[in-house]
N, C-alpha and C positions, 0 to 999 in steps of 0.2 A: 285946782283940779289941775293933774299932768297929761297933757295932751298935746298931738301935734298942730290942732287949730283946725283940722278937715272937716270933724265932728260936732267939733262946736259952736260953726258957723251953720250946718242944717240943722241943727236943735234950735238954736235960732231963731232962723228963720220960718219954723213950722212952729215954735211954741208961736211966735206976732200973726202968723195966718193963722190958728185956728184960736186962737183968742185963748190957751187953755188957762185956766183958774187951778182948778184941783188935780190935775195931772201934771209931773213934774216927767221931763225929758232933761237926764244928765249923761255928760260924755267926760273921759279923761279918766284916768286913772288916781286913785287917792293917793296921798301923801302923808304916811304915817307921822313922820316927824313935824308936820306944818299942822299944829293943834285947834288953830280957830279955822282952818278945811273942816277939817274932822267934826266940831260943831255947828259949822254951817251945813254940811250934810245930813246932819240927826235934823235939824230945826227944817231943814226942806223935808224928812221924812215925816214929822211930825203932823206938818200944814198941808199934806199932800194924801189925796186919797191912791192914788196912784202911782209908782213911782217906775218911770222905764229906764231902762241901764241903753245907753246908745254907743256902739263902736265898741271893737274888742278891744281897747284900754280900760272903760269903763266893765265889760264883761268880763274879764281874765284877769285884767294886769296888764294886758298888752306887752308890748318890746321894753317897754320901760322898765319893766323886773328886772331883763335881765343886761338891758343896755345904758341904761344909767348909773354915773361912777366909775365902779371895779369892774375890771376887767370880766369875773363874772356875775354881775351884777346885784342887785341888792331885793330879791324878790318876798326880803321879808317888811320891808317898807314899803313901798310901791303898792298895792293890791286894788282889789278889784272892787266894786262900788257894794257888792252883796257881804264881803267882809266886814263893814260897818254899819249899814242898814240893811232892812229888808229892800229887797230887790221885787217886786211882780211881774214885769215882762224885760225879757232883754233881746236887742238884737246884735248879731253878731259883724262884726265886717270891719276890713280894715281900709275905705273906713266903707260903712253900709250905703247905698244909693237914698239918696232923698224921696226916692218913691217909697221905698221897701218903709223908713221910716211913718210914711204919711199912712202908708197900709195900716201900720198897727194903730199906728190914732185917731184913723178912720173905725175901724175893727172894735175897739174901745169904746169909741161913741155910737157906735149902733149896735153892743153889744154881742159881736159876731164873735162869739167863743170859738168856733171850730176854727176859724183863721187864728187865732190867739194864738191855739193848741201848743203849737210847737215855741213860740215866747214865752210861753210860763215854762216848758221843758228847759230851754236853757236857760232860765231862773232860777232853776235848780228844783224843779216839778220831777221826781222820778221818773228814769227809761225803764220800762216794764222787762226788755231785752238787752241785755242783760237788767236785773234791779239794779241798776246804778245810776245816780243824779250826775250831772254833766260836773258839776261842781269836784265830782270826784276823777273826773276824766281830765279835766285841764287843768296843767300848770301842776300838775299832780309831781310827788317827788319819788313815785315808784315808776319807774321806767317803762313796768311794762303795762300800764295806762297812759301811757302819754298818745297825742293826736299822732302819732308815726304811722303810716300804714303799711310798715313792715313788723308789725309788732302784734301783741294779740287781741288786743280791742280790734282791730279790722274784720270784721266779718268776712269772709269769704265768698260767701253762699250768696251773699246779697249785692256784694260788689260784683258790678257787671263789665266794670271798664271803658267806662264811656267819658272818662278823663275831666268831667267837671269840677271836682276837687285841681286836679292839676290846671286847670284854666282859671279858677276862682284865687290859688297862693299868690296873696302878695310879695313874696319872700323868694316865687320864684324855686321855693324847696322840694316839689313832686314833681317826680316822672311818669313816666308809665310806659311798661311795656308787661301786657295783657293785664297785670294788675297796679296799682300804682306805689311807688317806694318813695322813702321820703329820705333825705340829706336831714341830718338834726343840726350839720354844722349852722344852715342857713336858717332853719326852724326858728318862727320867733315864736312858736305856741300862741297864734293870734284865737284858735278856732274856726276859721274860716272853713278850712277845707270840710271840719263836722255839719254847721250848718247848710252846705253846698250841697253836700250827699244826697241826691235825688233817692237812694236805696238805703237812707239809714247802714250803710258799709263800715261808715267810721263809727266806733263806738267809744 
């Protein structure tokens, strides 16, 4: 898996702490040119009851899709885990906080469906308003559906201008002047703004 290493350290720590047997936490984007890596991923899915994608690289392909190799990147080569295997829960963030990953693991162990619901949505469960999956929003080739706060997916009715998405953006790509605006030259399409929005103003 291709990643910076931060998510991997969190995954290793939590896997050991909870001694997880049939729950797999996976971080990093998938390099489709690495057949061995792809097969390993499929084997993990076969042997696990639950698979959790941890971090933006695992959930959406992350910055590797755009920054590795040529100037325009290789979005068709470095893909999210969900493009190769079924993912049950996804934790976005570049990188997510360790306590958030722990929260998801504990919710699974305690069958806390209410806590788990947003993580199922990020993994691909349909969003009702509008009826659109996160898969159709994140890293889409349709610029009208990108995660930019100045495009049509932003529901200004819901946006309160609180600035949470601006504070959470790891690429410093968001600014706020009553409502958020995005600098697409800086945006790495990690999805952090989507998941941090307290009012689901980022669609």
